[in-house]
C-alpha positions as CSV (number, residue, x, y, z in Angstrom):
1,M,0.0,0.0,0.0
2,Q,1.4,3.4,-1.0
3,W,0.7,5.0,2.3
4,H,3.4,2.9,4.0
5,S,6.1,4.8,2.2
6,C,5.1,8.0,4.0
7,P,3.3,7.2,7.3
8,F,3.6,10.7,8.7
9,P,2.6,13.3,6.1
10,T,4.0,16.7,6.5
11,R,1.6,19.0,8.3
12,T,0.5,22.0,6.4
13,F,-1.1,25.1,7.8
14,T,-2.9,27.2,5.2
15,G,-5.1,30.3,5.5
16,K,-8.7,29.3,5.9
17,F,-10.3,32.4,7.3
18,A,-9.9,34.4,4.1
19,R,-12.1,31.9,2.2
20,S,-15.1,32.5,4.4
21,T,-14.7,35.6,6.5
22,G,-17.0,38.0,4.7
23,V,-19.8,35.5,3.9
24,G,-19.5,33.7,7.2
25,L,-19.6,36.8,9.4
26,A,-22.5,38.2,7.5
27,L,-24.5,35.0,7.8
28,I,-23.8,34.7,11.5
29,A,-24.6,38.3,12.2
30,G,-27.8,38.0,10.1
31,I,-29.0,34.9,11.9
32,F,-28.2,36.3,15.3
33,I,-29.8,39.7,14.8
34,A,-32.9,38.3,13.1
35,S,-33.4,35.8,15.9
36,T,-33.1,38.6,18.4
37,F,-35.9,40.6,16.8
38,A,-38.0,37.6,16.3
39,A,-37.7,36.6,20.0
40,R,-38.7,40.1,21.3
41,G,-42.1,40.1,23.0
42,E,-41.9,36.4,23.8
43,N,-41.0,34.7,27.1
44,P,-37.2,34.6,27.8
45,V,-35.9,31.3,29.2
46,P,-36.2,31.7,33.0
47,E,-32.5,31.0,33.3
48,E,-30.5,31.1,36.6
49,P,-27.6,33.5,36.2
50,L,-24.5,31.5,35.3
51,P,-20.8,32.2,34.9
52,S,-19.1,32.7,31.6
53,S,-19.2,29.4,29.9
54,A,-22.1,27.6,28.3
55,D,-24.7,25.7,30.4
56,Y,-26.0,23.3,27.8
57,T,-27.1,19.9,29.1
58,S,-28.2,16.8,27.3
59,A,-31.7,15.7,26.9
60,Q,-33.4,13.4,29.4
61,T,-33.9,10.4,27.1
62,D,-34.1,7.6,29.6
63,L,-34.8,7.3,33.3
64,V,-31.2,8.3,34.0
65,P,-29.7,9.3,30.6
66,P,-26.7,7.4,29.4
67,P,-23.7,9.3,28.1
68,P,-24.7,10.4,24.6
69,T,-23.4,8.7,21.5
70,P,-19.8,9.8,20.8
71,T,-20.0,13.0,18.8
72,N,-16.3,13.4,18.0
73,P,-13.6,11.2,16.5
74,F,-11.4,11.7,19.5
75,G,-13.6,9.4,21.5
76,T,-16.0,10.3,24.2
77,L,-14.4,13.0,26.2
78,D,-17.7,14.4,25.3
79,L,-18.9,16.6,28.2
80,K,-22.6,16.9,27.2
81,N,-23.6,15.2,30.4
82,L,-21.5,17.7,32.4
83,T,-21.9,21.4,33.2
84,I,-19.0,23.8,32.6
85,G,-19.1,26.8,34.8
86,G,-22.8,26.7,35.6
87,E,-25.6,24.9,37.3
88,N,-27.3,22.0,35.5
89,V,-30.8,23.1,34.7
90,S,-32.1,19.7,33.6
91,N,-34.0,19.2,36.8
92,V,-35.7,22.6,36.8
93,S,-39.1,22.7,35.2
94,S,-40.0,25.5,32.8
95,A,-42.3,28.0,34.3
96,E,-44.6,28.0,31.3
97,P,-44.0,24.7,29.4
98,R,-46.4,25.6,26.6
99,R,-44.9,28.9,25.7
100,F,-42.2,29.9,23.3
101,H,-38.9,30.6,25.1
102,Y,-35.6,32.2,24.0
103,S,-32.1,32.9,25.4
104,L,-29.4,35.1,23.9
105,R,-25.8,35.1,25.1
106,L,-22.5,36.5,23.9
107,T,-19.1,35.3,25.3
108,V,-15.8,36.8,24.4
109,R,-12.5,35.1,25.4
110,G,-8.9,36.3,25.2
111,V,-6.4,33.4,25.3
112,Y,-2.7,32.8,25.3
113,D,-1.8,29.4,23.7
114,D,1.8,28.2,23.7
115,N,1.2,25.5,21.1
116,I,-1.5,26.5,18.6
117,F,-0.7,23.7,16.2
118,I,-0.5,21.0,18.9
119,T,2.9,19.8,17.5
120,N,5.7,17.8,19.0
121,T,8.4,20.1,17.7
122,N,8.6,23.6,16.4
123,R,6.1,24.8,19.0
124,I,4.4,28.1,18.1
125,S,2.6,30.4,20.5
126,D,0.1,33.1,19.9
127,Y,-2.7,35.1,21.4
128,Y,-6.2,34.7,20.1
129,F,-9.7,36.2,20.6
130,A,-12.8,34.1,20.5
131,I,-16.2,35.7,19.8
132,E,-19.0,33.2,20.6
133,P,-22.7,34.4,20.4
134,M,-25.3,31.7,21.3
135,I,-29.0,31.6,20.8
136,T,-31.4,29.1,22.3
137,V,-35.0,29.0,21.1
138,G,-37.7,26.5,22.0
139,F,-41.3,25.6,22.6
140,G,-42.5,23.6,25.6
141,D,-40.5,22.2,28.6
142,I,-37.1,23.0,27.2
143,E,-35.4,23.2,30.6
144,G,-37.0,20.4,32.7
145,R,-37.3,18.2,29.6
146,G,-40.0,16.3,31.5
147,G,-42.8,17.2,29.1
148,N,-43.1,17.7,25.4
149,Y,-40.7,20.3,23.9
150,I,-38.5,21.2,21.0
151,R,-35.2,23.1,21.4
152,L,-32.6,24.6,19.1
153,D,-29.1,25.8,20.1
154,Y,-26.9,27.7,17.7
155,L,-23.3,28.7,18.6
156,P,-20.9,30.1,16.0
157,S,-17.3,30.4,17.3
158,I,-15.0,33.0,15.6
159,I,-11.3,32.6,16.4
160,L,-9.0,35.6,15.6
161,F,-5.2,35.2,16.1
162,V,-3.0,38.1,16.8
163,D,0.2,37.0,14.9
164,H,-1.1,34.2,12.7
165,S,-4.2,35.7,11.0
166,N,-4.0,33.1,8.3
167,E,-5.1,30.6,10.9
168,D,-8.3,32.5,11.8
169,A,-11.3,30.2,11.7
170,I,-15.1,30.0,12.1
171,S,-16.8,27.0,13.5
172,N,-20.6,26.5,13.6
173,L,-22.3,24.4,16.3
174,I,-25.9,23.5,16.0
175,H,-27.9,21.3,18.4
176,L,-31.6,20.4,17.9
177,E,-33.6,18.2,20.2
178,G,-37.2,17.3,21.0
179,R,-39.5,15.1,22.9
180,Y,-43.1,14.0,22.4
181,Q,-45.1,11.7,24.7
182,F,-48.1,9.6,23.7
183,S,-50.0,7.5,26.2
184,R,-47.5,4.6,26.3
185,L,-44.8,5.7,23.8
186,T,-42.3,8.5,24.3
187,L,-40.1,9.7,21.4
188,T,-36.9,11.7,21.8
189,L,-34.7,13.0,19.0
190,S,-31.4,14.9,18.9
191,Q,-29.4,16.2,16.0
192,D,-26.0,17.7,16.1
193,V,-24.3,19.5,13.2
194,D,-20.8,20.7,14.0
195,I,-18.8,22.4,11.3
196,L,-15.3,22.6,12.8
197,D,-12.2,24.3,11.7
198,G,-9.0,23.9,13.8
199,A,-7.4,21.5,16.1
200,N,-10.2,21.3,18.7
201,L,-13.4,19.3,18.9
202,N,-15.8,21.9,20.3
203,S,-19.4,21.5,21.2
204,T,-22.2,23.8,22.3
205,L,-21.1,22.9,25.9
206,D,-17.5,23.9,25.7
207,T,-15.2,25.7,23.3
208,T,-12.1,26.2,25.4
209,G,-10.2,23.3,23.9
210,L,-10.7,20.4,26.4
211,L,-11.2,18.1,23.4
212,A,-8.3,18.1,20.9
213,N,-8.4,16.2,17.6
214,V,-5.7,13.8,18.8
215,D,-6.3,11.2,16.1
216,V,-5.5,13.6,13.3
217,S,-3.4,15.9,15.5
218,T,-3.4,18.9,13.3
219,P,-5.7,21.9,12.5
220,T,-8.1,20.6,9.9
221,R,-11.7,20.8,8.7
222,L,-14.2,18.3,10.1
223,N,-18.0,18.3,9.4
224,L,-19.7,16.2,12.0
225,F,-23.4,15.1,11.9
226,V,-24.8,13.0,14.7
227,T,-28.4,11.8,15.0
228,R,-29.8,10.1,18.1
229,L,-33.4,8.7,18.3
230,R,-34.9,6.9,21.3
231,A,-38.4,5.3,21.6
232,N,-39.6,4.3,25.1
233,Y,-42.7,2.1,25.2
234,D,-44.4,1.0,28.4
235,L,-45.5,-2.6,28.4
236,T,-46.6,-2.7,32.0
237,G,-46.2,-0.6,35.1
238,K,-42.7,-2.1,35.6
239,V,-41.6,-3.3,32.2
240,F,-40.7,-1.1,29.2
241,L,-38.9,-1.3,25.9
242,I,-36.3,1.1,24.6
243,G,-35.6,1.2,20.8
244,E,-32.5,3.1,19.7
245,F,-31.2,4.5,16.4
246,D,-27.9,6.3,16.0
247,A,-26.2,7.7,12.9
248,S,-22.8,9.5,12.8
249,I,-21.1,11.1,9.9
250,Y,-17.4,12.1,10.2
251,D,-16.7,14.1,7.0
252,Y,-13.0,15.0,6.6
253,P,-12.3,17.0,3.4
254,D,-8.6,16.3,3.7
255,F,-8.5,12.9,5.5
256,I,-10.5,9.7,5.8
257,S,-14.3,10.0,6.3
258,S,-16.7,7.5,7.7
259,E,-20.4,6.8,8.6
260,I,-21.7,4.7,11.4
261,I,-25.3,3.6,11.6
262,S,-26.7,1.4,14.4
263,G,-29.9,0.3,16.1
264,G,-30.8,-1.6,19.2
265,V,-33.6,-2.9,21.4
266,Y,-33.5,-3.2,25.2
267,I,-36.1,-4.6,27.7
268,N,-36.0,-2.9,31.1
269,Y,-37.5,-3.8,34.4
270,I,-38.1,-1.3,37.3
271,W,-36.8,-3.5,40.1
272,T,-37.4,-0.9,42.8
273,P,-38.5,2.7,42.6
274,K,-34.8,3.7,42.6
275,V,-33.3,0.9,40.5
276,T,-33.9,-0.1,36.9
277,V,-32.1,-2.9,35.1
278,G,-32.2,-3.8,31.4
279,I,-30.7,-6.1,28.8
280,G,-30.6,-6.0,25.0
281,G,-28.5,-5.7,21.9
282,T,-27.3,-3.3,19.3
283,A,-26.2,-3.9,15.7
284,G,-24.7,-1.6,13.2
285,Y,-22.8,-1.0,10.0
286,D,-19.6,1.2,9.6
287,F,-18.9,2.7,6.1
288,V,-15.3,3.9,5.7
289,D,-13.7,5.6,2.7
290,S,-11.8,3.4,0.3
291,P,-9.4,1.6,0.5
292,N,-10.5,0.9,4.1
293,P,-12.8,-2.1,4.7
294,D,-16.4,-1.5,5.8
295,Q,-17.4,-3.1,9.1
296,T,-20.4,-4.6,10.9
297,F,-20.7,-5.0,14.6
298,E,-23.1,-6.4,17.2
299,Q,-23.2,-5.7,21.0
300,V,-24.9,-7.4,23.9
301,N,-25.2,-5.1,27.0
302,V,-26.6,-5.1,30.5
303,R,-27.7,-1.8,31.9
304,L,-28.4,-0.3,35.3
305,S,-29.8,3.0,36.4
306,Y,-30.0,4.2,40.0
307,Q,-31.6,7.2,41.5
308,A,-30.9,7.1,45.1
309,T,-32.2,10.6,45.9
310,G,-32.4,13.9,44.2
311,K,-28.7,14.2,44.9
312,L,-27.4,11.2,43.0
313,N,-28.2,9.8,39.5
314,L,-26.2,6.9,38.0
315,Y,-26.2,5.1,34.7
316,A,-24.0,2.1,33.8
317,S,-23.8,-0.3,30.8
318,A,-21.5,-3.2,30.3
319,G,-21.2,-5.8,27.6
320,V,-19.3,-7.3,24.7
321,E,-18.9,-6.3,21.1
322,F,-18.3,-8.5,18.1
323,R,-16.9,-6.7,15.0
324,Q,-16.4,-8.1,11.5
325,F,-14.4,-6.6,8.6
326,D,-14.9,-6.9,4.9
327,G,-12.0,-8.9,3.6
328,N,-9.9,-11.5,5.3
329,R,-9.3,-9.9,8.7
330,S,-10.6,-12.1,11.5
331,E,-13.5,-11.0,13.8
332,R,-12.5,-8.9,16.8
333,T,-14.1,-9.2,20.2
334,S,-13.8,-6.5,22.8
335,P,-15.6,-5.3,26.0
336,T,-17.9,-2.3,26.0
337,F,-18.6,0.0,28.9
338,E,-20.4,3.3,29.6
339,L,-20.8,5.2,32.9
340,G,-22.6,8.5,33.7
341,A,-23.1,9.9,37.2
342,M,-24.1,13.1,38.7
343,Y,-23.8,13.9,42.5
344,R,-25.0,17.0,44.3
345,P,-23.9,16.5,47.9
346,F,-24.7,20.1,48.9
347,D,-26.4,23.2,47.6
348,G,-24.0,24.7,45.0
349,T,-21.9,21.6,44.7
350,T,-22.0,19.4,41.6
351,I,-19.8,16.4,40.8
352,T,-20.1,14.6,37.5
353,L,-18.3,11.6,36.1
354,S,-18.5,9.9,32.7
355,A,-16.5,7.0,31.2
356,G,-16.7,4.8,28.1
357,T,-14.9,2.5,25.7
358,P,-16.1,3.3,22.1
359,I,-14.5,2.1,18.9
360,L,-14.0,4.7,16.2
361,N,-12.4,4.8,12.8
362,S,-9.1,6.6,12.4
363,G,-9.3,9.7,10.3
364,F,-5.5,9.7,9.8
365,F,-4.4,6.0,9.3
366,P,-5.9,3.9,6.5
367,A,-7.2,0.5,7.6
368,Q,-7.0,1.3,11.3
369,D,-9.6,1.8,14.1
370,F,-9.0,2.7,17.7
371,Q,-10.7,1.8,21.0
372,A,-10.8,4.8,23.3
373,T,-11.0,4.1,27.0
374,N,-11.8,7.3,28.8
375,V,-12.9,9.0,32.0
376,V,-13.9,12.6,32.7
377,L,-14.4,14.2,36.1
378,R,-16.0,17.6,36.7
379,I,-16.3,19.4,40.0
380,Q,-18.0,22.7,40.5
381,Q,-18.6,24.7,43.7
382,R,-20.6,27.9,44.1
383,L,-19.5,30.3,46.8
384,L,-21.3,33.3,48.2
385,Q,-23.9,33.0,45.4
386,R,-21.6,34.8,43.0
387,I,-18.3,32.9,42.8
388,Y,-18.0,29.6,40.9
389,L,-15.0,27.4,41.3
390,G,-14.5,24.7,38.7
391,L,-12.2,21.8,37.9
392,A,-12.4,19.6,34.8
393,A,-10.0,16.7,34.3
394,G,-10.0,13.8,31.8
395,Y,-7.9,10.9,30.5
396,E,-8.2,8.8,27.4
397,N,-6.2,5.8,26.1
398,S,-6.5,5.3,22.3
399,D,-5.4,1.8,21.3
400,Y,-5.1,1.4,17.5
401,F,-5.7,-1.9,15.7
402,A,-5.7,-3.0,12.1
403,T,-8.9,-3.5,10.1
404,S,-7.1,-5.3,7.2
405,T,-4.5,-8.0,7.1
406,G,-0.9,-6.9,6.4
407,V,-1.3,-3.6,8.2
408,N,0.9,-3.0,11.3
409,A,-1.1,-0.9,13.8
410,T,1.3,0.1,16.6
411,R,0.0,3.5,17.8
412,N,-1.1,3.9,21.4
413,D,-1.9,7.3,22.9
414,D,-2.5,8.6,26.4
415,Y,-4.3,11.9,26.4
416,Y,-4.8,14.0,29.6
417,F,-6.3,17.4,30.3
418,V,-7.0,19.5,33.4
419,E,-8.7,22.8,33.6
420,P,-9.3,24.8,36.8
421,S,-11.4,27.9,36.5
422,I,-13.0,30.7,38.5
423,D,-16.0,32.8,37.4
424,V,-17.7,35.7,39.1
425,L,-21.3,36.8,38.6
426,I,-21.0,40.6,38.4
427,T,-24.6,41.3,37.7
428,R,-27.5,39.2,36.6
429,F,-26.6,39.8,33.0
430,L,-22.8,39.9,33.2
431,S,-20.2,37.5,34.4
432,A,-16.4,37.2,34.0
433,G,-13.8,34.6,34.7
434,V,-10.3,33.1,34.1
435,Y,-9.2,29.6,33.4
436,Y,-6.0,27.6,32.8
437,L,-5.9,24.6,30.5
438,H,-3.2,22.0,30.3
439,R,-3.5,19.1,27.8
440,R,-0.9,16.5,26.8
441,D,-0.8,13.5,24.5
442,D,1.9,10.8,25.0
443,S,1.9,8.7,21.9
444,S,4.0,5.6,21.0
445,I,4.7,7.4,17.8
446,A,6.6,10.6,18.8
447,F,5.2,12.5,15.8
448,F,1.8,12.7,17.5
449,S,2.9,13.6,21.0
450,F,2.4,17.1,22.3
451,Y,1.8,19.3,25.3
452,D,-0.1,22.5,25.4
453,N,-0.8,25.3,27.9
454,Q,-3.5,27.9,27.7
455,V,-4.5,30.8,29.9
456,G,-7.8,32.5,29.1
457,V,-10.0,35.3,30.4
458,R,-13.7,35.4,29.5
459,A,-16.8,37.5,29.9
460,T,-20.4,36.7,29.1
461,V,-23.3,39.0,28.6
462,R,-26.9,37.6,28.6
463,F,-29.8,39.4,27.0
């Protein structure tokens, strides 16, 4: 195979902002301003004042929602079950669940980054400014998510470098979700569209760079589309079925793209008012760009959800996956695991934990996948009603394996990040804060190793 002669292509950094600055900025400004005027006269989201970073939380799709389907090729250091710099509002009911609601927010960050290209050698530092407006519109119970609702979040992220303006970039993050309940059947649907430009894998929850594109390990374009549908059907007072459909598209204009489609059925039993157990299976198909082989997979999983009190929610799933590959590569068997937990021991204190072991296609190496074993911890403490202390930390091991015979897959990465932060609520509509981010990747192939430090200040205005 030709790619063996050059396993580590030279990284190129080209100007991307010039191609889309005028049209992109005009489109973003138009959408944001039009939405603002359209929302006037309606009910604003009754939102508790929060610090500078976003407060988006995932939809309540099950009794205790599992971690969402991986929405980035790095794995599942996906913090959509966590809150960054704010209270989780998923347990708060909307004051008027039948009315139209909106929320407008503008965050501006100033950041020093000592390795903007996340490279192992020739480290380059720079300052950049991030301009991040966000609009949320919805109808129904968009906060509590206990009733019927539909909700749309849109967050463009504009990055402007001081010394390397040719690396300026615009990313667009869109999240749509909804829920509708019949007498016995409840349907929930979420759709993410992330148009990413750079080295980070941002989401509507966090744009500070916790998630780096470690697999590709270079600034690049990635168009990411993730669909998640759940159908919950009550058979009896204690037994219910959950049907699942997931579709993910990882579109790399310059690297290897892939599509994953899967569906599953699980039967669940409410053992006690606090404990629910379930068992079932998932099957799917993985389409990968040529010359990579397509793949099929099946999973058998046992699930457990536990709601001890209003202070603790826990979800866990464990099982085994069987994966087949087109061609003459033998079947691969591997364990699967997911964990999501939220603990509120005291008023103003939130501790969240998530973990998982997904298998994803490499966007960089032909004929290789990797299994990402990860854990993310988030601790937040509110002091004096106006000061928010935060700590986010995560680890992921990416273990690469061949999907075709004759391919030698030797890469193994250990990625870490830690981000302490402090935010102060100045007024109900204005907050400001500072954070420090350290992230590091130790790879068995030195070309992909890097370490990066960022110091950022941020301010958020809410309308």
